[in-house]
C-alpha positions in Angstrom: 26.5 113.0 100.5 27.9 115.8 102.7 29.0 119.4 102.0 32.7 118.3 101.6 31.6 116.3 98.5 30.7 119.4 96.6 32.9 121.3 94.2 33.3 124.8 95.8 35.2 127.9 94.9 36.9 130.1 97.5 35.2 133.2 96.2 32.0 133.9 94.3 31.0 137.0 92.3 27.7 137.7 90.6 29.5 139.0 87.5 31.3 135.7 87.0 28.9 133.1 88.6 25.2 132.3 88.6 24.9 132.5 92.4 21.6 130.6 92.4 22.7 127.8 90.1 26.4 127.6 91.0 26.2 128.1 94.8 22.8 128.2 96.5 21.1 125.2 94.9 24.2 122.8 95.2 24.7 123.9 98.8 21.0 123.3 99.7 21.1 119.9 98.0 23.9 118.8 100.4 23.0 120.6 103.6 20.9 119.5 106.6 20.4 123.0 108.0 20.6 126.5 106.6 20.9 129.6 108.8 20.7 133.1 107.4 20.9 136.6 108.8 19.6 138.8 105.9 19.5 142.4 107.0 16.1 143.9 106.3 13.0 141.7 106.3 10.8 141.6 103.2 8.9 138.9 101.2 11.3 139.4 98.3 14.2 138.7 100.7 12.4 135.5 101.9 11.6 134.4 98.4 15.2 134.8 97.2 16.8 133.3 100.2 14.6 130.2 99.7 15.5 129.6 96.1 16.4 126.0 95.7 14.8 124.9 98.9 12.6 122.1 97.6 15.1 119.2 97.7 16.5 120.5 101.0 13.0 120.6 102.6 12.0 117.2 101.1 15.0 115.7 103.0 13.8 117.2 106.2 16.1 120.2 106.1 15.5 123.0 108.7 16.1 126.7 108.2 16.5 129.7 110.6 16.2 133.3 109.5 17.3 136.4 111.4 16.2 139.8 110.1 15.7 143.4 111.1 12.3 145.1 110.8 11.9 147.5 107.8 10.5 151.0 107.7 10.6 151.8 111.4 11.4 155.2 112.7 13.8 155.9 115.6 10.8 156.5 117.8 9.3 153.1 116.8 12.5 151.4 117.6 12.8 152.9 121.0 9.2 152.2 121.8 9.7 148.5 120.9 12.7 148.2 123.3 10.7 149.9 126.0 7.9 147.3 125.4 5.4 149.9 124.3 3.1 148.1 121.8 6.2 146.2 120.7 4.3 143.2 119.3 2.0 145.4 117.2 4.8 147.5 115.8 6.8 144.5 114.8 3.7 142.9 113.2 3.0 146.0 111.3 6.6 146.1 110.0 6.3 142.4 108.9 3.1 143.2 107.1 4.6 146.1 105.3 7.4 143.8 104.1 5.0 141.3 102.5 4.6 142.7 99.0 2.9 141.0 96.0 5.2 138.5 94.4 6.9 139.7 91.3 7.2 136.4 89.5 5.5 132.9 89.7 8.7 131.4 91.2 8.7 134.0 94.0 5.1 133.0 94.8 6.2 129.4 94.6 9.0 130.0 97.2 6.7 131.9 99.6 4.1 129.1 99.5 6.9 126.6 100.4 8.0 128.8 103.3 4.5 129.0 104.5 4.3 125.2 104.5 7.7 125.0 106.3 6.3 127.1 109.1 3.3 124.8 109.5 5.6 121.8 109.6 8.1 123.3 112.1 10.9 123.5 109.6 11.3 127.2 109.5 12.0 129.7 112.4 12.1 133.4 111.9 13.3 136.0 114.5 13.4 139.8 114.3 16.6 141.3 115.7 17.5 144.8 116.9 20.8 146.1 118.3 20.5 148.0 121.7 23.6 150.1 122.4 25.0 150.6 125.9 23.9 154.3 125.8 20.3 153.2 125.1 20.3 154.0 121.4 18.5 151.4 119.2 19.8 150.4 115.7 19.0 147.8 113.2 20.9 144.5 113.2 22.9 144.6 109.9 25.1 141.5 110.2 24.8 139.4 107.0 26.0 135.8 107.5 24.9 132.5 106.0 25.7 129.0 107.4 25.2 125.7 105.6 25.6 122.6 107.9 25.7 118.9 107.2 25.5 116.5 110.2 27.9 113.6 110.7 31.2 112.9 112.3 32.8 115.3 112.1 30.2 118.1 111.7 30.7 120.1 108.5 29.7 123.6 107.7 30.5 126.4 105.4 29.9 130.1 105.9 29.7 133.4 103.9 29.3 136.9 105.1 28.5 140.3 103.7 27.0 140.3 100.2 25.0 138.9 98.7 22.1 140.4 100.6 18.9 138.5 99.8 17.2 141.3 97.9 16.6 141.6 94.2 19.7 143.8 94.0 21.8 141.5 96.0 21.2 138.3 94.2 20.4 139.2 90.6 21.1 142.8 89.6 24.3 144.3 91.2 27.8 142.9 90.9 28.3 141.4 94.4 31.0 139.1 95.7 31.7 137.1 98.9 34.3 134.6 100.2 33.3 131.1 101.2 34.9 129.5 104.3 34.7 125.7 104.9 35.2 124.1 108.3 37.1 121.1 106.8 39.7 123.2 105.0 42.9 124.2 106.7 43.3 128.0 106.7 39.5 128.5 106.4 38.3 126.7 109.6 39.1 129.7 111.9 36.9 132.0 109.7 34.2 129.4 109.5 34.1 129.0 113.3 34.0 132.8 113.9 31.2 133.4 111.3 29.1 130.5 112.6 29.4 132.0 116.1 28.1 135.3 114.8 24.8 133.8 113.9 24.5 131.2 116.8 25.3 133.8 119.6 22.7 136.2 118.3 20.1 133.5 117.8 20.6 132.0 121.2 20.5 135.4 122.9 24.1 135.1 124.2 25.0 138.7 123.1 23.4 141.2 125.5 23.3 144.0 122.9 21.2 141.9 120.4 17.5 141.7 121.3 15.3 139.2 119.4 11.6 138.5 119.0 10.1 135.3 117.7 8.1 136.0 114.5 7.5 132.5 113.2 3.8 132.2 114.0 3.0 135.8 112.9 4.8 135.2 109.6 3.2 131.8 109.1 -0.3 133.2 109.4 0.5 136.1 107.2 2.1 134.0 104.5 -0.7 131.5 104.5 -3.4 134.2 104.3 -1.7 136.1 101.5 0.0 133.4 99.4 -1.3 130.0 100.5 1.1 127.0 101.0 2.5 124.0 99.2 4.6 121.0 100.1 8.1 120.6 98.6 8.6 119.3 95.1 12.0 118.2 93.8 14.1 118.9 91.8 13.5 122.6 91.3 12.8 124.1 87.9 10.5 127.1 88.3 8.1 128.3 85.7 9.5 131.7 85.1 8.8 132.3 81.4 12.2 133.3 80.0 12.7 136.4 77.9 13.9 134.2 75.0 12.0 131.0 74.6 12.7 128.1 72.2 11.1 128.9 68.8 9.8 126.7 66.1 13.0 127.3 64.2 15.0 125.8 67.0 14.6 122.1 66.2 16.2 120.9 69.4 13.3 121.9 71.7 9.6 121.4 71.5 7.6 124.6 70.7 4.1 125.7 69.8 3.1 124.6 66.3 2.6 127.6 63.9 -0.9 126.4 63.0 -1.9 126.0 66.7 -4.3 128.8 67.6 -5.2 128.3 71.3 -8.6 129.5 72.4 -8.7 132.1 75.1 -9.7 129.6 77.7 -6.8 127.4 76.7 -4.4 130.3 77.2 -6.0 131.1 80.5 -5.6 127.5 81.6 -1.8 127.5 80.9 -1.4 130.9 82.5 -3.2 129.8 85.7 -1.0 126.6 85.8 2.1 128.7 85.5 0.9 131.1 88.3 0.3 128.0 90.4 4.0 127.1 90.2 3.5 124.4 87.5 0.9 122.5 89.5 -2.8 122.0 89.0 -5.7 120.3 87.2 -7.5 121.2 84.0 -11.1 120.2 84.7 -12.3 120.7 81.1 -15.4 119.2 79.4 -14.7 116.4 77.0 -13.9 117.9 73.6 -12.5 121.2 74.7 -8.9 120.4 73.8 -7.4 119.2 77.1 -4.5 117.4 75.3 -3.4 120.4 73.3 -3.7 122.6 76.3 -1.5 120.2 78.3 1.0 120.2 75.5 1.1 124.0 75.5 1.8 123.8 79.3 4.5 121.3 78.6 6.2 123.6 76.2 6.3 126.3 78.9 7.9 123.8 81.3 10.4 123.0 78.6 11.2 126.7 78.0 11.8 127.2 81.7 14.0 124.1 82.0 16.0 125.0 78.9 16.5 128.6 80.2 17.6 127.2 83.6 19.9 124.7 81.8 18.2 121.8 83.5 16.9 118.5 82.1 13.2 117.6 82.0 11.4 114.3 81.4 7.7 114.5 80.9 5.8 111.3 81.8 2.3 111.1 80.5 0.0 108.5 82.0 -3.2 107.4 80.2 -5.8 104.7 80.9 -5.8 103.0 77.5 -3.4 102.2 74.7 -5.8 104.1 72.3 -4.8 107.2 74.1 -1.1 106.4 73.9 -1.5 106.5 70.1 -3.3 109.8 70.3 -0.7 111.4 72.5 2.2 110.2 70.4 0.6 111.8 67.3 -0.3 115.1 69.0 3.0 115.5 70.9 5.0 115.1 67.7 3.1 118.1 66.3 4.6 120.2 69.2 8.1 119.0 68.4 8.4 116.3 71.1 9.8 112.9 70.3 7.6 110.8 72.5 8.5 107.3 73.6 5.9 104.6 74.0 5.5 102.4 77.1 2.6 100.1 77.2 1.6 96.5 76.3 2.5 97.2 72.6 5.9 98.8 73.1 8.9 96.9 71.8 12.0 96.1 73.9 13.9 98.8 72.0 11.3 101.4 72.9 11.3 100.4 76.5 15.1 100.6 76.7 15.0 104.0 75.0 12.5 105.2 77.7 14.7 103.9 80.5 17.8 105.5 78.9 16.0 108.9 78.8 15.5 108.9 82.5 19.0 107.8 83.2 20.5 110.4 80.9 18.5 113.2 82.4 19.4 112.0 85.9 23.1 111.9 85.2 23.2 115.1 83.2 21.3 117.4 85.6 23.5 120.4 84.8 22.5 120.7 81.2 19.3 121.1 79.2 17.7 117.9 77.9 14.0 117.0 77.1 12.3 113.7 76.8 8.6 112.5 76.8 7.4 109.0 77.8 3.7 108.1 77.2 2.6 105.1 79.3 -0.6 103.4 80.3 -1.4 103.6 84.0 -1.2 99.8 84.3 2.3 99.8 82.9 3.8 101.9 85.8 5.3 98.8 87.2 8.6 96.9 87.1 11.6 98.7 85.5 9.7 101.8 84.6 8.3 102.3 88.2 11.8 101.7 89.6 13.6 104.2 87.4 10.9 106.8 87.9 10.9 106.5 91.7 14.7 106.8 91.8 14.8 109.7 89.3 16.1 113.0 90.7 16.1 115.1 87.5 13.4 117.5 86.4 10.1 115.5 86.1 6.7 116.6 84.9 3.8 114.2 85.4 0.7 114.6 83.2 -2.3 112.4 84.3 -4.7 112.2 81.4 -8.1 111.1 82.5 -6.5 111.5 86.0 -9.5 109.8 87.7 -8.2 106.5 86.5 -5.1 106.9 88.7 -7.2 107.1 91.9 -6.8 103.5 93.0 -4.4 102.9 95.9 -2.0 100.8 93.7 -1.9 103.4 91.0 -1.5 106.3 93.4 1.4 104.5 95.1 3.1 104.0 91.7 3.3 107.7 91.1 6.7 109.4 91.8 6.5 111.2 95.2 8.1 114.5 94.4 7.7 115.6 90.7 8.8 119.1 89.7 5.6 119.8 87.8 2.2 118.1 87.9 -0.8 118.5 85.6 -4.1 116.5 85.9 -6.6 116.3 83.1 -10.2 115.3 83.4 -13.7 116.3 82.5 -14.7 114.7 85.8 -11.9 114.8 88.4 -14.2 113.5 91.1 -14.1 109.7 91.4 -17.4 107.9 91.7 -18.1 106.8 95.3 -14.4 107.4 96.2 -13.9 110.6 98.1 -10.6 109.4 99.5 -9.2 108.6 96.0 -10.4 112.0 94.8 -8.8 113.8 97.6 -5.5 112.0 97.1 -5.5 112.8 93.4 -6.1 116.5 93.9 -3.5 116.6 96.6 -1.0 115.1 94.1 -1.9 117.0 91.0 -3.3 120.1 92.5 -6.8 121.7 92.6 -8.4 122.7 89.3 -6.9 125.9 88.0 -9.5 126.1 85.3 -13.0 124.5 85.0 -15.1 124.4 81.9 -18.5 122.7 82.2 -20.5 121.2 79.4 -22.8 124.2 79.0 -19.9 126.6 78.6 -18.2 124.3 76.1 -21.4 124.1 74.0 -23.1 127.4 74.2 -20.4 129.9 75.4 -17.2 128.7 73.7 -18.9 126.6 71.0 -16.1 124.0 71.3 -18.7 121.2 71.2 -21.8 120.5 69.1 -25.3 121.1 70.7 -27.3 117.9 71.2 -30.8 116.7 71.7 -31.5 114.3 74.6 -34.0 111.5 74.0 -35.1 109.5 77.0 -36.3 105.9 76.1 -38.0 104.5 79.2 -37.6 100.8 79.6 -39.5 98.8 82.2 -38.2 95.6 83.9 -40.2 92.5 83.1 -42.1 90.8 85.9 -39.4 88.2 86.3 -36.6 90.9 86.2 -38.5 93.0 88.7 -38.9 90.0 91.0 -35.1 89.2 90.7 -34.2 92.8 91.4 -36.3 92.8 94.6 -34.9 89.5 95.7 -31.3 90.8 95.3 -32.2 94.0 97.0 -33.4 92.1 100.1 -30.2 90.1 100.1 -28.1 93.3 99.9 -30.1 94.8 102.8 -29.7 91.7 104.9 -26.0 91.4 104.2 -25.3 95.1 105.0 -27.5 94.9 108.1 -25.1 92.3 109.7 -22.0 93.9 108.4 -21.3 91.3 105.6 -19.9 91.9 102.1 -22.7 92.5 99.6 -20.6 93.2 96.5 -21.6 90.0 94.7 -25.3 90.8 95.2 -24.8 94.4 94.1 -23.1 93.3 90.9 -25.8 90.8 90.2 -28.5 93.5 90.7 -26.7 95.9 88.4 -26.5 93.1 85.8 -30.3 92.8 85.9 -30.6 96.5 85.0 -27.8 96.5 82.4 -29.3 93.6 80.4 -33.0 94.3 80.7 -34.8 92.3 78.0 -36.8 95.3 76.8 -33.7 97.2 75.9 -33.3 95.3 72.6 -36.9 96.0 71.8 -36.4 99.6 72.6 -33.4 99.7 70.2 -35.5 98.2 67.4 -38.1 100.9 68.0 -35.5 103.6 67.8 -34.1 102.3 64.6 -37.6 102.0 63.0 -38.9 105.4 64.0 -38.3 108.6 62.0 -35.7 109.6 61.2 -35.0 106.2 59.8 -31.7 105.3 61.5 -31.2 102.2 59.3 -29.7 104.5 56.6 -27.9 106.7 59.2 -24.1 107.1 59.5 -21.7 107.5 62.4 -23.6 105.8 65.2 -22.1 104.6 68.5 -24.1 102.1 70.5 -23.0 101.4 74.1 -24.0 98.0 75.5 -23.5 96.3 78.9 -20.7 93.9 79.6 -21.6 90.2 79.5 -25.1 88.7 79.3 -28.2 88.5 81.4 -28.5 85.7 83.9 -29.5 82.5 82.1 -29.2 84.1 78.6 -27.3 82.2 75.9 -26.1 85.3 74.1 -24.3 88.5 75.3 -26.0 91.8 74.9 -23.3 92.8 72.3 -24.1 89.7 70.1 -27.8 90.3 70.4 -27.4 94.0 69.3 -25.0 93.1 66.5 -27.5 90.5 65.2 -30.4 93.1 65.4 -28.6 95.8 63.6 -26.6 93.7 61.1 -29.2 91.1 60.2 -32.6 92.5 60.8 -31.8 96.1 59.8 -29.0 95.2 57.3 -26.6 97.8 58.7 -22.9 97.8 58.3 -21.7 97.4 61.9 -18.8 96.0 63.9 -18.1 95.4 67.6 -15.5 97.5 69.5 -14.4 96.1 72.9 -11.5 96.2 75.2 -10.3 92.9 73.6 -10.0 94.5 70.2 -6.3 95.0 69.2 -5.2 98.6 68.9 -4.4 98.4 65.2 -7.9 97.0 64.6 -9.5 99.8 66.8 -7.8 102.5 64.7 -9.1 100.8 61.5 -12.6 100.6 62.9 -12.5 104.3 63.9 -11.4 105.2 60.4 -14.1 103.0 58.8 -16.8 104.7 60.8 -15.5 108.1 60.0 -15.4 107.4 56.3 -18.9 105.8 56.3 -17.7 102.3 55.4 -19.3 101.3 58.7 -22.5 102.8 59.9 -22.2 101.9 63.6 -19.8 100.7 66.2 -21.1 98.6 69.1 -19.0 99.4 72.1 -18.5 97.5 75.3 -16.1 98.9 78.0 -14.6 101.1 75.3 -15.0 104.5 73.6 -15.3 106.2 77.0 -12.1 108.0 77.6 -10.3 110.3 75.2 -10.9 108.6 71.9 -11.7 111.1 69.1 -14.4 110.2 66.5 -15.7 113.7 65.6 -17.9 112.3 62.9 -20.1 110.4 65.4 -23.5 112.0 65.4 -25.8 109.6 67.3 -25.1 107.9 70.5 -27.4 105.2 71.9 -26.7 104.3 75.6 -28.0 100.9 76.4 -25.5 100.2 79.2 -27.1 101.6 82.3 -24.5 103.3 84.5 -24.8 105.7 87.4 -21.1 106.5 87.2 -21.0 110.2 86.1 -17.6 109.8 84.5 -18.8 107.1 82.2 -22.0 108.7 80.9 -20.5 112.1 80.7 -17.6 110.8 78.6 -19.9 108.7 76.4 -21.9 111.9 75.7 -18.6 113.7 74.9 -17.8 111.2 72.2 -20.9 112.4 70.3 -20.4 116.1 70.8 -17.1 116.6 69.0 -17.4 119.2 66.2 -17.0 118.1 62.6 -17.6 119.7 59.2 -21.3 119.7 58.4 -22.3 118.5 61.8 -24.7 121.0 63.5 -26.4 118.9 66.1 -26.0 115.5 67.7 -28.6 113.1 69.2 -28.2 111.1 72.5 -30.6 108.3 73.2 -30.6 107.0 76.7 -32.4 103.9 77.9 -33.7 104.4 81.4 -34.6 101.2 83.2 -37.6 101.6 85.5 -39.3 99.3 87.9 -43.0 98.8 87.5 -44.6 101.9 89.0 -47.5 100.9 91.2 -48.7 101.0 94.8 -46.5 98.0 95.7 -43.2 99.8 95.1 -40.4 98.9 97.6 -37.6 101.2 98.7 -35.3 99.3 96.4 -37.6 100.2 93.5 -37.4 103.8 94.3 -33.6 103.6 94.6 -33.4 102.3 91.1 -35.8 104.9 89.8 -33.9 107.7 91.6 -30.5 106.6 90.3 -31.7 106.3 86.7 -33.5 109.6 86.8 -30.5 111.3 88.4 -28.5 110.3 85.3 -31.2 111.6 83.0 -31.3 114.9 84.9 -27.5 115.3 84.4 -27.7 114.6 80.6 -30.9 116.7 80.1 -29.5 119.7 81.9 -27.2 120.8 79.0 -29.4 119.5 76.1 -31.0 121.9 73.6 -34.4 120.3 74.4 -33.7 120.7 78.1 -37.1 121.8 79.2 -39.1 119.0 77.6 -36.5 116.4 78.8 -36.7 117.8 82.3 -40.4 117.6 82.2 -40.3 114.0 81.3 -37.9 113.3 84.1 -40.0 115.1 86.7 -43.2 113.4 85.7 -41.7 109.9 86.2 -40.2 111.0 89.5 -43.5 112.2 90.8 -45.3 109.1 89.5 -42.8 107.0 91.4 -43.3 108.8 94.7 -40.0 110.7 94.8 -40.1 114.1 96.5 -38.2 117.3 96.1 -36.8 117.2 99.7 -34.9 114.0 99.0 -33.9 114.9 95.4 -33.2 118.6 95.0 -32.7 118.3 91.3 -36.5 117.6 90.9 -37.3 121.3 91.7 -35.2 122.3 88.7 -37.9 121.6 86.1 -37.9 124.6 83.8 -35.8 127.7 83.5 -36.9 130.5 81.2 -33.5 132.2 81.7 -31.8 129.0 80.4 -33.7 129.1 77.2 -33.0 132.8 76.7 -29.3 132.2 77.5 -28.8 129.4 75.0 -30.7 131.3 72.3 -28.9 134.7 72.7 -25.7 134.9 74.6 -24.5 131.3 74.2 -25.1 131.1 70.5 -23.6 134.5 69.9 -20.1 133.6 70.9 -17.5 132.1 68.7 
């Protein structure tokens, strides 16, 4: 589309028109270039002149700005013309004009301008007028030119007010005529006004002297405000004076019974200050979902105030989390729409219609929320999202699950707002995926680690960490070494070793002694056979040559030998059945759930008090989240217990490098889990003793030097426990 396709008035006045919404944004959405002479230079002028630029820049639009320096005396002006320290005087003037942004949207605009400079999309020149008698004055011409390329070339111009200052655009009653090159009777004015800018910019007017300031400005903007790429469409997070209230049933709002913790308020504020972009890196159980919904309400308030539509797309890794989001979003007044393997054709059509309605009605407020699993961002949903041009907020719950190339490519390229959620944003052994995720969602604006969550904010329950050392049998150790040699040989000649690596991991995951260790745990005081609310994590599949899976063997041990009420809980368990199993565990009807490839991400079972980790994993995300399932607070629950089975090779003088690799990887997990435990010192001591016995040294494994910490014990006893 070109400028001539727009609906333009002949005159605009700020007491009758919203100049940003009715003129600037529509013009920038259709223009290919934007030229502006603005009078005095200031960061406020730059921020206001760039309102609505995101879609313009995303299409490759280019901008040129001509301005006069601010706060220069007559002596300074004459010195500049004589060449006496001209460069420094102009730099100082530019620096004086860069004030602290007054609003988040102003900061957002300045960050975009900084990015435009680095990409060669913005040029800025400083102009002075040198009279024939030698006097020097400021260049006060104010002209704007929007141009769209094609045959014929189209442009439209305006002169005089509005000046891009807070007074010019938003406060005083200002007016200006608009002249269009394709309209008879206006073309002569459009040609003349375009020439005013072009002749000054191209140094064809002897009395106008200009200096290139782009590189100076880019460095200063980047240093003071940072930079960001364009996002489109534009709905800035300026919290409006009057926000939708709980009484206004049309729009989502904060529930009356929701009392955000200080860190939750801080997270939302930081996200707003970041222009509606960033990640909440919050420990499992600290309320990421509610915090994200609070941020969503702010995005809704800004969109409604701006009379713009907003669709919020929440992506989650599992259908269990779809159910959880639907329930919690309704509490905030959203009417969320489901999109996953269980959604009906009617639900899917409703979701598609929501996007199409928001896209078609971009001039009026409208809010919708769609909650989808990451794997379902395909087909019709992916197509409608990628073509969507209305206001769009993307929330990536357990964002690390979106880090694969296919899932990253399925995300819409230019959402208005982005919010990533994860206790562990870093992907295991995938630096590239981690970098792409953070580039998309934004760096963490708030981080809360597990120690803070437990001891400072008391959002989670303290826990004891019990290490259950399990040794490989002679046959298992021999198989582990055999596979290690095959892995080394394959990697040595550049061949794929994935199959051998999986087979070796399987040896560790299904070590025979683990079932014996579980029996010992259940038999030792306290007698777990009568315990309630247990979660047992087992490895997937079965040991090589075994007739039964680990899940079946554990279920047989607990259900038959110990006469416990147990049930399995796997990725194959239907969603409705999963919900029933969670409810039965919470009520005490079931004593334990035996989980395989489940109960890692986001599922809430606050009543769970004991976790037994039989599935050996070195993936921090998995073991951190499994711990998080046990640490949710619940009435009457004062402490939780985490049992972790560490598989060790036989420790003797004949240990190979592969043996030490296994030992180090298992002990590294133990270190991570012991670090925040209430019994940290004793658990750390056990880890270090095993490390030393296996020949590991501090230089190779820095965590080994972190054995005890008197300050830690004092902190958890006094400061940590004293906070509510």
